[in-house]
N, C-alpha and C positions, 0 to 999 in steps of 0.2 A: 295465590303461587298455582302453577300449573304440574301437576307429580309429573315423573317421568319412569315409567314402567320400563325397566333394563330387561334384557334376553335371559331368561333363564338358565342358558348358556353362552352369556355374554364375553366368556374369555376368546371365543373366535374371532373378536375383532381383530387380536393380535398378529392372525396370517394375514390381514390387509393392512398392514403398517411398514414404513420403509426402515431395511435393515443395512448393515455393512457390509461388505464383501472383507474376506480376511485376507492378512497378507501372508499367512500359510497355515498349512492342513492344520484340525485340532485332533485330537486322540480321542476317542469314544472309549467308553465305559461297558465293558459286554456281560451281559447276561445270559443264560445260556449256552448252547455250544452249536457257532457257525459252523454248519459240514464244507469239511475238510476241503472237499472240490469248488468251494464257490471262492474262488479269487477272482475278483476283477473289479467294474469301476458301476455302478449306477448312476447315469448322470440323467439330470432333471431340468426343466424351464420352466422360468414363470416371471410372472412381476415382484420386481424386489424394491424399485423405488417408485414412491407414490405422490411425490410433487417434488417441484425445483423452485427453489427460492421460495417465494411466496404464491406459486403458482400452483396448484392440483390439480393432477389428473380423476376425470371424472368418469371412468370404466374401467373396470375389470384388467380389459384388455389394452391398457393404455398404460399400465405401470412398466417401466423400463426395466427391460429384460437382464434377467440374472440366472447365471448358469450354478448348478448344484455338482456335487459329486461326494458318495460316498465310496470311499476306496475300501475294497476287501483284500489285503495279504496278507500269508504267512501267519492267518488265526488275528490279525490284528485290524482295527477298521478307523478310519478318519473320515472328516468330513471339512470340506471345502466351498467356496463362490466366490464368484466372481461375476462382474457385470459385464457384460458383451459388448467391446466398443464400436457400437453401429454411430452411424450418423448422428440419429437424433439423441442419442447419450450424449455426446460428445459436444457436440455443439450444444445441448443444454446444459451441459455442465459447464463450459466455457462462459457462455451469455445468462448465468442463471436464471434461464426459464424455457419456459416450453417454445421452443421453435420447429418444429415439424408437427404439424395436424395429426395426431392419432385416431383410432378407433373412435372416441366419443369425447374428444379433446380437441378445442380450436385451437391453433399455434396463430398468434395475433402479429402485427409488424412490430417491430421493434421500437417501445414508449421512447427512444430517447434520440429516435430521428425526427427531421422537422415534420409538419403536415404531410409536402408535398413528397418526401421521399414514403412515407405511412403508404399514401393513396397509392402510389405507382406500384409498391410490393403488393400488392392486391393484383396486380394484371401479371406477374411473372411466370404466372403456370401453375402446374400442383407438383408439389414434391411430396413425394409418396414413402409414406415412410418404413425404414428397414428395423424396427422394432421386433428383433426375432424371438420372441418371449413364449411361443405355443410349443415348438416341438426340434428334436433333433434326431438327425439320419444320417448313415454314410451314403455319399457316394464314391465308388473305386476303395481308395485305400482312406478317403478323408474324411472327415464330419462337418456338417453344416448344420446351424439353428437357423429357425426357419420361422416365418412368419404365414400370410396368406397373400403377400404381394410378391411384385416380379424380383426383388432383394432377400437373397439367401448369404447368412455368412459363415465363414470356414474358421474353423475354430479348433485348438489343441486339445484333445479331450484329455490328456495329461494334465497339462497344467494350466487347463483352460483362459489360456490366451486365446486374443481375437486375433485371428491372420488375415482376411482380408474380405471384403464384399463381391458381392457376385449379382449380378444382373441377367438374369435369364432371358431378358427380351434381347440381349445381342445373339444367342442362342437361339430361340424358339419363339413360333410366332403364339405368343400367350400373354394374357393380362398378367398373369400371376398362376401361382402354383398351390395345389391345397397342402396343409401341413403333414399330413397323412399320406404318404404312398405307400407302393405296395411294392417291395424288395426279393424277387427269388434269391433261390440257394446260390446262385453263383455272380449274385451282386449286382443283376439287372433291375434298376429301377423304373417304376411306370406310376404314373401322377396325370393329374387331369387339370384343367385351368380354363377359364375363358377368353376369348378370341375373337377379334372383328374374323369374319367367313365370304364368301360371296358376296359384289355388290352391298359392302357394307352394315351385313347383317351380323348377327351375333351367332356366336358357336360355341362348340367347348371341344377344344382339341384333349383327346388322350396322348403323353409325350413317353418315349421310351428314351432313358439313360444307361446306355449300355455298362458291363463291370469293365473291372480295371482292365485296363490296354496293356498288351505285351509290349510295346513302345513307350509305358511311362508317361502318353501322353494324357490331357486330362479329358476324363469321361464326357463331362458338360461340354465340351465342344463336337462329339458326336451325337449330341443329343438330336432326335426324330421326333416327328408328329406319325403315330401309328394310323390313329383315324378320327375323324371329325364328325362330331353329335350336331346335330341341329338345336336352336333353343325356342321353345313356342313363341317368344317376342321379340320383334325384330332388334330394340334399344334394351329390352329390361332382362339381362338373364340371370338365372337364379342362383340364391348364394349357393357355393357346394363346399363341404369342410371334409370330404371324404366321398369315396366310389367302394363298388364289387370289383372281385376280378374272381376268376376260376382258369382252368388249365387252358379254357379254349376261348371264352367271352368274357368281355365288361360288362357291367351294370351301371350305369348311370341314374340317379333318381332326382328328378327333375321337382322341385319344393316351391310352391306358392310365396315361398320369402323372394322378393326382386331386387336388385339393382337397379334403381333411374339412372340410368346412365347419364341422359342428356343432364340430368341435376348433377352428376359428379361430376362432367365435364365445363358445365356453365355458371353454375352457383357456385362453386367451389372458390374460382377465382375473384369473385366480386364482392363476395360477403362468407360470413364466418358459417361453416359448412364440415359437418365431420362423415366419416364413412355410416356414421350409424343413420345421420340425418339423409342416407339416400338411398335407404333402405324402405320399401314398400311392400304390402301385402295383398294376392290378389283372392279372394275368398274363393269365387269361381272357378278358378281354373283347376281346383284339385290338385294330383301329385301324379306324375306322369315317370315312367319308368322304362329307359331306355336302353335298348340292347344292340352289341355289337361282337362280331367276332375277333378273334384276338391275332390270328396269324394265319392266311396277312388279314388286316384291320382291314373293317366292313362294316358299315351301321346297315342295321337290319330294320330298313324302313316298312316292311309288312310287318313287325309284329309294335303292335302299338296297347301298350299296358296303362290301366290308370287306375284310380283310387282314388278314397275321399282327403281332404287336406291334411296334412299336419310337417311337422318340423321336423329338420332331420341334420343332427351333426355327425355322428358316429356309427357307420358299419360293424358289424360282430364279427359275422362272415359269410360268406358266399361259397355256393357248391353245386355241382352238377349229381342229378341221379337221376336213372330211366328216361331220362328225357326231359327233364326238367329241371329249371335252377332254384336252386332254397336260396333267399336273400333275410339275413337275419338282422333284425336293425334297432338300434333304443329311436323312438318314436317318441315324438310330443303332439298332442291333439289339436287339429286346428290350424288356422291360418299366421293367428298372431306369433311374430318373431320372440322368439324365448330372450333372446338378448339384452330384450328392451328391460328386463328384470337386474340386468347384473351391473349397474349402476353404480360405484361405490357409496351414493349418499343412500340407495336402498339399502345396501348390505350391512351399511354400519347404524340403519334407524331404530327409530325405539318399538319396544314389541306390538302396541298398538298399532304401529303404521305397519309394521311389518304386517302386520295379520290381514291388512286391508286390499293391499297390493296383491299379497300372495293370493289372495280370495279370485281373484280375475287370472291367474297365470294359467298355461295352459296343463293339463294333464301328462305324465309320462308314462309310457307302455312299451316293454319288448314285445317285437312283431315278427311275423316269419311270414313272408310272402312268397308263393310259389308260381314260377313262370312258365308255362309249359312252352315247349320249343317246334312240337309237331302240331301246326293248325289247322283247319280244314272247313271250310265254308258250311259245310251241311249240318255242325256240330253246334250252330247258333242256338243260345238258351243253355246248353250245355256245361255242366261244371267238367274240365279241363282237367281237373288233375285229379291223378288215381295214385298215389303216393297214398301207402297204407298208414302211415305215421304222425299222419296233419291233417288238421279239419282245414288248413286255407285251402282256399274255391279261388277260379280265375273259367268268368262264363263271357264266350263270346257273344256281343252285342250286334245288333241291324249295321251298325255305323262301321262295323270292322275291327271295333277295341276290341280289347278286352277286359272285362271289369274285374280288379283283385279285391279278394277281400282276406283278411290277413288271419293266422291264427295267432292267439295271445300266449305269447310263454311268461311273462313276469307283469303282474300289474296289484296295483293296491290304493287305496286314497292316501293321492297325494305320495304315493313311495316310486320311487324312480332307479332304475340298473343305470348306472352311465360309465362313463369309461372304461368302454367293455375290451379286455385283452382276452385271447386263447393262447395255446399252444402252436404258435404263430408257424413254426417251422416244420413242424409235425403236419398242420391239421387247415395251414390255410389254400381256401379255393377245393376243400373235401370236408366229406362228411365226418361232422363232431359230436361230441358229449360235452363240451363244459366250458364255459367262460365265466371270469371273473370280473369283477366290478367293484364301483363304488355304490351304495347301499342306502336306506332308511332305516334308522331306528324306529321303535314303535314307540320309546318314552325317551326323555333324556336318563341315562346311566346315572346319575348321582342323587335320581328321583325315585328309583325302581325300588316299589313295594312299600311306600310312603301311601297315603290316602290323597295326593295330587296328582296318583298317577292318570284319571282321567284327562283332567285338564292339560297336563304335562306333555301326553301322547297327542293329544289334537296342536298344541306347538309345535311339537316336533314334526307334524306335518305340514304347517306354517313354514316354518323355517325353511326347510328344505327346500318348500317349492319357490320362495324367492330367491334363495340362493342357489338354488338349481342343481349343481353340481358339486361344489368345492366347498359346502358344509355340513356333508353327509356323513353319517357318524360310523359307519361301518364298513367292511368289506366281505363283499357276496360271493361266495361260488352258487354257480345254476347249472342245474343239469337242464339243457337244453329241449333232451326228447324225454325224460318224464318231470320235468319242470319242478324237482326238487331244488330247496335251497340250502348253502350252510353260511352261517355269517358267526364273522369275527368283531368282536366290540369291545370297548374300553370306556369304562368313564371321563368325560370331559375331552376325548380324544379325538382329533381331524387328523388321518388318513387321507393318503393321495393314491390318484390310480395304483392298482397293483399291477406289476412286472411279473410276468412268467418266466421262470427259469427250470429248464430240464435238467432232470439229473442225470447225467451222461450216462450212455448205453441205455437208456430208458425204453422199454416196449409198452408199457401204458400212458395212457394221453394226458394221466395227471399226475404221473413222478414227477415232480419236482419242488420247487420253491418260491413264495411269490414275498417279493421284494415291496415295500411301502416307506417312505414317509413320512410317518406321524409326528403332528404339534400337539401337545399336551401345556397348554397355557400355565404359568403358577407353580411347576414344578422346579428343582433345583435343576433335572437337566430336562430342557422343553422341548428338544428336538431327538427323535432316534429315528432309524431304521429296524425295521420291523421285517422279521424272518420267518413266514407262515408256511406249515406241510402243506401243498395244495391238494393232498387227497383229503385231508382230514381240516383243514382251516384251522388248524391248532397251531400257537407259538413255538416256534424252535429256539429263537435267539432274537436278542435286539440289542443296538447298539446308540448310545445313549450321549446327546453331545449338550454340554452347557450354552444352547444359542436356538433361539426361537425362529423357525425356518416359516419365510412365508408361503403361501399357495405355489403350487406347481401347476404344473398343465398336463403335462407328456414327458416322456423321457423313453429311455432304452436303458438295458443291461448290457454293457461290451468287456467280453471274457478277456 
């Protein structure tokens, strides 16, 4: 008989299980004192349906989009959630099977059709998913749930009802946009996506969506391309999840994780292929930093920055200082695609198998890169970075490229700092001090102080590497100037991305609170909204509900 070894923290599997939506908001039990000025809604997106009928979804990014809301009003807190009525969700529920291919799950033809109908259904072309489980953000006065395809979904942030699907291809020359736009104080939205450029070669378009229009027309209809950036390979664009923006520049990091467009366009229609099947990695490429001006938009082709290979999903912040652009990133070393480790079978695996897979995974590291704007040929071989507060370097090479070496802001054996947030309204595009994110404990909390500490410590390192960002047990505050860190943790708790909300009238960067949805399986009220003091990272209040809340990815606070 083969013995099964369970995870020391096996309760986390609850966050990967299907839940039902709620008919109406449920009240929360509050402990502590929620600040009187904190009146609004925390909106979060994530997967909530992990199988349809007898057909499971295979990847974390396949679960159907579920929108969550903790509502804070007049000292009371309620929790609500509803599935987004996307095409892929409605059709799946109608036919009781997976109908549209997702990130890592193939949709096969209806088995009830005859053999000829099934055969020809393979040649109908690509049906792109609109499963908007990644994030939610405002455009004008409206809110949209998004993934990374060309479809976004307009939702009502109060009722959580789905309003309509929008195809961005009708307005912009892009194949899709990231789930991480930049939004200026007046409501202008900037984003980036790949597209076909001149002579059918691939490129990356940075797009601008204007703020609310005086004539009340839809801002999306007035979207425009600001600047086009070249791709290093004609038919293999790099995967892009976010980008950097300052007052005057855009920064795009082209990483060695590539999308094989020929495979995407051809093999998809002929045999079962998913988005994940179309990713490749290019070890020899390294990583390139592309720079462009913002107003007017112009690609700076004379500035060619490169460095060693890494995976990138989230920018922390980007800013200008004394003729340099400082770029802070959450990186993963090497060229292997981190998403390979996020199949649900892996996340739910036995301990020994988790350890084997995790040992192969890339290592996380928070890095600071510095891009010089003023470049002279006679300075070849010299470090061009003269900022006194960083050890990052930039050296002009004989081929005209500039080789970048980073300063490491946060690192440890298999310790990740991910899902970063800052005081966005005050610090986006500006020099700053503090970042907040999800981090890794050194040990399982309920085993602290026992003789198992060293074993548990090794286990925690293994667990976080496989689960990448979603199973981390800490909320971390990082001072990017001093590298000092503060940590919130509680045994058997699984927090989500911490959202910073500034205290009204605050003058200090970290004067405010952090909001995070936390799951604590096995308790009477296993889901709660956590409110932390952003300065001290101490608990201010929590609002507990009798509901398991599955993993959430990104979201926002709506005042």
